[in-house]
LONU-700021 format. One record per atom (N, C-alpha, C, O): atom name; residue in three letters; x, y, z. Coordinates in nm, 2 decimals, always signed. Example, Ala and Ser with C-alpha at 12.3 -4.5 7.8 and 13.67 -1.06 7.14 Angstrom:
! residues 2
  atome  residu      c1      c2      c3
      N     ALA   +1.32   -0.57   +0.78
     CA     ALA   +1.23   -0.45   +0.78
      C     ALA   +1.32   -0.33   +0.78
      O     ALA   +1.42   -0.33   +0.85
      N     SER   +1.28   -0.22   +0.71
     CA     SER   +1.37   -0.11   +0.71
      C     SER   +1.29   +0.00   +0.79
      O     SER   +1.34   +0.11   +0.80
END
This chain:
! residues 72
  atome  residu      c1      c2      c3
      N     MET   +0.93   +0.57   +0.24
     CA     MET   +0.92   +0.58   +0.38
      C     MET   +0.95   +0.44   +0.44
      O     MET   +0.90   +0.34   +0.38
      N     GLN   +1.02   +0.44   +0.54
     CA     GLN   +1.06   +0.30   +0.60
      C     GLN   +0.94   +0.25   +0.67
      O     GLN   +0.85   +0.32   +0.72
      N     ASN   +0.93   +0.12   +0.68
     CA     ASN   +0.83   +0.05   +0.75
      C     ASN   +0.69   +0.05   +0.67
      O     ASN   +0.59   +0.01   +0.73
      N     VAL   +0.69   +0.09   +0.55
     CA     VAL   +0.57   +0.09   +0.47
      C     VAL   +0.60   +0.02   +0.34
      O     VAL   +0.70   +0.05   +0.27
      N     VAL   +0.52   -0.08   +0.31
     CA     VAL   +0.53   -0.16   +0.19
      C     VAL   +0.41   -0.14   +0.10
      O     VAL   +0.30   -0.14   +0.15
      N     PHE   +0.43   -0.12   -0.03
     CA     PHE   +0.32   -0.10   -0.12
      C     PHE   +0.30   -0.23   -0.20
      O     PHE   +0.40   -0.28   -0.25
      N     ARG   +0.18   -0.28   -0.22
     CA     ARG   +0.15   -0.40   -0.30
      C     ARG   +0.03   -0.36   -0.39
      O     ARG   -0.06   -0.30   -0.35
      N     PHE   +0.05   -0.41   -0.51
     CA     PHE   -0.06   -0.39   -0.61
      C     PHE   -0.11   -0.53   -0.65
      O     PHE   -0.03   -0.62   -0.69
      N     ARG   -0.24   -0.55   -0.63
     CA     ARG   -0.30   -0.68   -0.66
      C     ARG   -0.40   -0.67   -0.77
      O     ARG   -0.48   -0.59   -0.77
      N     ARG   -0.39   -0.77   -0.86
     CA     ARG   -0.48   -0.78   -0.97
      C     ARG   -0.53   -0.92   -0.98
      O     ARG   -0.47   -1.01   -0.93
      N     PRO   -0.65   -0.94   -1.04
     CA     PRO   -0.70   -1.07   -1.06
      C     PRO   -0.60   -1.16   -1.14
      O     PRO   -0.53   -1.11   -1.23
      N     SER   -0.60   -1.29   -1.12
     CA     SER   -0.51   -1.37   -1.19
      C     SER   -0.55   -1.37   -1.34
      O     SER   -0.67   -1.36   -1.38
      N     GLY   -0.45   -1.38   -1.43
     CA     GLY   -0.47   -1.37   -1.57
      C     GLY   -0.47   -1.24   -1.63
      O     GLY   -0.47   -1.22   -1.75
      N     SER   -0.47   -1.13   -1.55
     CA     SER   -0.46   -1.00   -1.60
      C     SER   -0.31   -0.96   -1.62
      O     SER   -0.22   -1.03   -1.57
      N     GLY   -0.29   -0.86   -1.70
     CA     GLY   -0.15   -0.81   -1.73
      C     GLY   -0.08   -0.77   -1.60
      O     GLY   -0.14   -0.74   -1.50
      N     GLN   +0.05   -0.77   -1.61
     CA     GLN   +0.13   -0.74   -1.49
      C     GLN   +0.20   -0.60   -1.51
      O     GLN   +0.32   -0.59   -1.47
      N     SER   +0.14   -0.51   -1.57
     CA     SER   +0.20   -0.38   -1.59
      C     SER   +0.22   -0.31   -1.45
      O     SER   +0.14   -0.33   -1.36
      N     GLN   +0.32   -0.23   -1.45
     CA     GLN   +0.36   -0.16   -1.32
      C     GLN   +0.27   -0.04   -1.30
      O     GLN   +0.22   +0.02   -1.40
      N     PRO   +0.24   +0.00   -1.18
     CA     PRO   +0.16   +0.12   -1.15
      C     PRO   +0.24   +0.24   -1.20
      O     PRO   +0.36   +0.24   -1.20
      N     SER   +0.16   +0.35   -1.23
     CA     SER   +0.23   +0.47   -1.27
      C     SER   +0.31   +0.53   -1.16
      O     SER   +0.28   +0.51   -1.04
      N     PRO   +0.41   +0.61   -1.19
     CA     PRO   +0.48   +0.68   -1.09
      C     PRO   +0.39   +0.77   -1.01
      O     PRO   +0.42   +0.79   -0.89
      N     ALA   +0.29   +0.83   -1.07
     CA     ALA   +0.20   +0.92   -1.00
      C     ALA   +0.12   +0.84   -0.89
      O     ALA   +0.10   +0.89   -0.78
      N     MET   +0.08   +0.72   -0.92
     CA     MET   +0.01   +0.64   -0.82
      C     MET   +0.10   +0.60   -0.71
      O     MET   +0.06   +0.61   -0.59
      N     THR   +0.22   +0.56   -0.74
     CA     THR   +0.31   +0.53   -0.63
      C     THR   +0.34   +0.65   -0.54
      O     THR   +0.35   +0.64   -0.42
      N     GLU   +0.36   +0.77   -0.60
     CA     GLU   +0.38   +0.89   -0.53
      C     GLU   +0.26   +0.93   -0.44
      O     GLU   +0.28   +0.97   -0.33
      N     ALA   +0.14   +0.91   -0.49
     CA     ALA   +0.02   +0.94   -0.42
      C     ALA   +0.01   +0.85   -0.29
      O     ALA   -0.03   +0.89   -0.19
      N     LEU   +0.04   +0.72   -0.31
     CA     LEU   +0.04   +0.63   -0.20
      C     LEU   +0.15   +0.67   -0.09
      O     LEU   +0.13   +0.65   +0.03
      N     ARG   +0.26   +0.71   -0.14
     CA     ARG   +0.37   +0.76   -0.05
      C     ARG   +0.32   +0.87   +0.03
      O     ARG   +0.34   +0.88   +0.15
      N     TYR   +0.25   +0.97   -0.03
     CA     TYR   +0.20   +1.09   +0.04
      C     TYR   +0.09   +1.04   +0.14
      O     TYR   +0.08   +1.09   +0.25
      N     LEU   +0.01   +0.94   +0.10
     CA     LEU   -0.09   +0.89   +0.19
      C     LEU   -0.03   +0.83   +0.31
      O     LEU   -0.08   +0.85   +0.42
      N     SER   +0.08   +0.76   +0.29
     CA     SER   +0.14   +0.70   +0.41
      C     SER   +0.20   +0.80   +0.50
      O     SER   +0.23   +0.77   +0.62
      N     GLU   +0.22   +0.92   +0.46
     CA     GLU   +0.28   +1.03   +0.54
      C     GLU   +0.17   +1.11   +0.61
      O     GLU   +0.20   +1.21   +0.68
      N     ALA   +0.04   +1.09   +0.58
     CA     ALA   -0.07   +1.17   +0.63
      C     ALA   -0.08   +1.16   +0.78
      O     ALA   -0.04   +1.05   +0.84
      N     GLU   -0.12   +1.26   +0.84
     CA     GLU   -0.14   +1.27   +0.99
      C     GLU   -0.23   +1.15   +1.04
      O     GLU   -0.20   +1.09   +1.15
      N     GLU   -0.33   +1.11   +0.97
     CA     GLU   -0.42   +1.00   +1.01
      C     GLU   -0.34   +0.86   +1.01
      O     GLU   -0.39   +0.77   +1.08
      N     MET   -0.24   +0.85   +0.94
     CA     MET   -0.16   +0.73   +0.94
      C     MET   -0.06   +0.71   +1.05
      O     MET   -0.02   +0.60   +1.08
      N     LYS   -0.03   +0.82   +1.12
     CA     LYS   +0.07   +0.81   +1.22
      C     LYS   +0.04   +0.72   +1.34
      O     LYS   +0.14   +0.64   +1.38
      N     PRO   -0.08   +0.70   +1.39
     CA     PRO   -0.10   +0.60   +1.49
      C     PRO   -0.08   +0.46   +1.44
      O     PRO   -0.02   +0.38   +1.52
      N     LEU   -0.12   +0.43   +1.32
     CA     LEU   -0.10   +0.29   +1.27
      C     LEU   +0.05   +0.27   +1.25
      O     LEU   +0.10   +0.16   +1.28
      N     LEU   +0.12   +0.36   +1.20
     CA     LEU   +0.27   +0.35   +1.18
      C     LEU   +0.34   +0.33   +1.31
      O     LEU   +0.43   +0.25   +1.32
      N     ALA   +0.30   +0.41   +1.41
     CA     ALA   +0.36   +0.40   +1.54
      C     ALA   +0.33   +0.26   +1.61
      O     ALA   +0.42   +0.20   +1.66
      N     GLN   +0.21   +0.22   +1.60
     CA     GLN   +0.17   +0.09   +1.65
      C     GLN   +0.25   -0.02   +1.58
      O     GLN   +0.30   -0.12   +1.65
      N     ALA   +0.26   -0.02   +1.45
     CA     ALA   +0.34   -0.12   +1.38
      C     ALA   +0.48   -0.12   +1.42
      O     ALA   +0.55   -0.22   +1.43
      N     SER   +0.54   +0.00   +1.43
     CA     SER   +0.68   +0.01   +1.47
      C     SER   +0.71   -0.04   +1.61
      O     SER   +0.81   -0.11   +1.63
      N     ARG   +0.62   -0.01   +1.70
     CA     ARG   +0.64   -0.07   +1.84
      C     ARG   +0.63   -0.22   +1.84
      O     ARG   +0.70   -0.28   +1.92
      N     SER   +0.55   -0.28   +1.76
     CA     SER   +0.54   -0.42   +1.75
      C     SER   +0.64   -0.49   +1.66
      O     SER   +0.63   -0.61   +1.64
      N     GLY   +0.72   -0.41   +1.59
     CA     GLY   +0.82   -0.47   +1.50
      C     GLY   +0.77   -0.51   +1.37
      O     GLY   +0.83   -0.59   +1.30
      N     ASN   +0.65   -0.45   +1.33
     CA     ASN   +0.59   -0.48   +1.20
      C     ASN   +0.60   -0.37   +1.10
      O     ASN   +0.64   -0.26   +1.13
      N     ASN   +0.57   -0.40   +0.98
     CA     ASN   +0.56   -0.30   +0.87
      C     ASN   +0.41   -0.27   +0.85
      O     ASN   +0.32   -0.35   +0.89
      N     VAL   +0.38   -0.16   +0.78
     CA     VAL   +0.25   -0.13   +0.74
      C     VAL   +0.24   -0.16   +0.59
      O     VAL   +0.33   -0.11   +0.51
      N     SER   +0.15   -0.24   +0.55
     CA     SER   +0.13   -0.28   +0.41
      C     SER   +0.01   -0.20   +0.35
      O     SER   -0.10   -0.21   +0.41
      N     ILE   +0.04   -0.13   +0.24
     CA     ILE   -0.07   -0.06   +0.17
      C     ILE   -0.09   -0.14   +0.05
      O     ILE   -0.01   -0.13   -0.05
      N     GLU   -0.21   -0.21   +0.04
     CA     GLU   -0.24   -0.29   -0.08
      C     GLU   -0.35   -0.22   -0.16
      O     GLU   -0.45   -0.18   -0.11
      N     VAL   -0.32   -0.22   -0.29
     CA     VAL   -0.42   -0.16   -0.38
      C     VAL   -0.47   -0.28   -0.47
      O     VAL   -0.39   -0.34   -0.54
      N     PHE   -0.60   -0.31   -0.45
     CA     PHE   -0.66   -0.41   -0.53
      C     PHE   -0.71   -0.35   -0.66
      O     PHE   -0.79   -0.25   -0.65
      N     GLN   -0.67   -0.40   -0.77
     CA     GLN   -0.71   -0.34   -0.90
      C     GLN   -0.80   -0.43   -0.98
      O     GLN   -0.80   -0.55   -0.96
      N     SER   -0.87   -0.37   -1.07
     CA     SER   -0.95   -0.44   -1.17
      C     SER   -0.86   -0.50   -1.27
      O     SER   -0.74   -0.48   -1.27
      N     ARG   -0.91   -0.58   -1.36
     CA     ARG   -0.83   -0.65   -1.46
      C     ARG   -0.76   -0.55   -1.55
      O     ARG   -0.65   -0.58   -1.60
      N     ASP   -0.82   -0.43   -1.57
     CA     ASP   -0.75   -0.33   -1.66
      C     ASP   -0.67   -0.23   -1.58
      O     ASP   -0.62   -0.13   -1.63
      N     GLY   -0.65   -0.26   -1.45
     CA     GLY   -0.56   -0.18   -1.37
      C     GLY   -0.62   -0.06   -1.29
      O     GLY   -0.55   +0.01   -1.22
      N     GLN   -0.75   -0.05   -1.29
     CA     GLN   -0.81   +0.06   -1.22
      C     GLN   -0.82   +0.02   -1.07
      O     GLN   -0.86   -0.09   -1.04
      N     PRO   -0.78   +0.11   -0.98
     CA     PRO   -0.78   +0.08   -0.84
      C     PRO   -0.93   +0.07   -0.79
      O     PRO   -1.01   +0.15   -0.82
      N     LEU   -0.95   -0.04   -0.71
     CA     LEU   -1.09   -0.06   -0.66
      C     LEU   -1.09   -0.04   -0.51
      O     LEU   -1.18   +0.03   -0.46
      N     ILE   -0.99   -0.10   -0.44
     CA     ILE   -0.99   -0.09   -0.29
      C     ILE   -0.85   -0.07   -0.25
      O     ILE   -0.75   -0.12   -0.31
      N     ILE   -0.83   +0.02   -0.15
     CA     ILE   -0.70   +0.03   -0.08
      C     ILE   -0.72   -0.02   +0.06
      O     ILE   -0.80   +0.03   +0.13
      N     ASN   -0.63   -0.11   +0.10
     CA     ASN   -0.64   -0.18   +0.23
      C     ASN   -0.51   -0.15   +0.30
      O     ASN   -0.40   -0.16   +0.24
      N     PHE   -0.52   -0.13   +0.43
     CA     PHE   -0.40   -0.11   +0.52
      C     PHE   -0.39   -0.22   +0.62
      O     PHE   -0.49   -0.25   +0.68
      N     THR   -0.28   -0.29   +0.63
     CA     THR   -0.26   -0.40   +0.72
      C     THR   -0.12   -0.39   +0.78
      O     THR   -0.03   -0.32   +0.73
      N     LYS   -0.10   -0.45   +0.90
     CA     LYS   +0.03   -0.47   +0.96
      C     LYS   +0.08   -0.60   +0.92
      O     LYS   +0.00   -0.70   +0.92
      N     GLU   +0.21   -0.62   +0.89
     CA     GLU   +0.26   -0.75   +0.86
      C     GLU   +0.40   -0.75   +0.92
      O     GLU   +0.46   -0.65   +0.95
      N     PRO   +0.45   -0.87   +0.94
     CA     PRO   +0.58   -0.89   +1.00
      C     PRO   +0.69   -0.82   +0.92
      O     PRO   +0.68   -0.83   +0.79
      N     ALA   +0.79   -0.76   +0.98
     CA     ALA   +0.90   -0.70   +0.91
      C     ALA   +0.99   -0.80   +0.85
      O     ALA   +1.09   -0.76   +0.78
END
């Protein structure tokens, strides 16, 4: 989806393995949810992207999902 950026954050020193295709697909579906439309519209009007950040534990388990607007 355009105007949506996915970021995966892990503590420093942990492995840099890529998220599974299923996780990436789930986040894509989340970005298309009805509840996300106001945030996406607001970001688009202001020329920004929406960043979906997944903060992970050292072993890769998702802990927090954060949504922010950031410059395009």
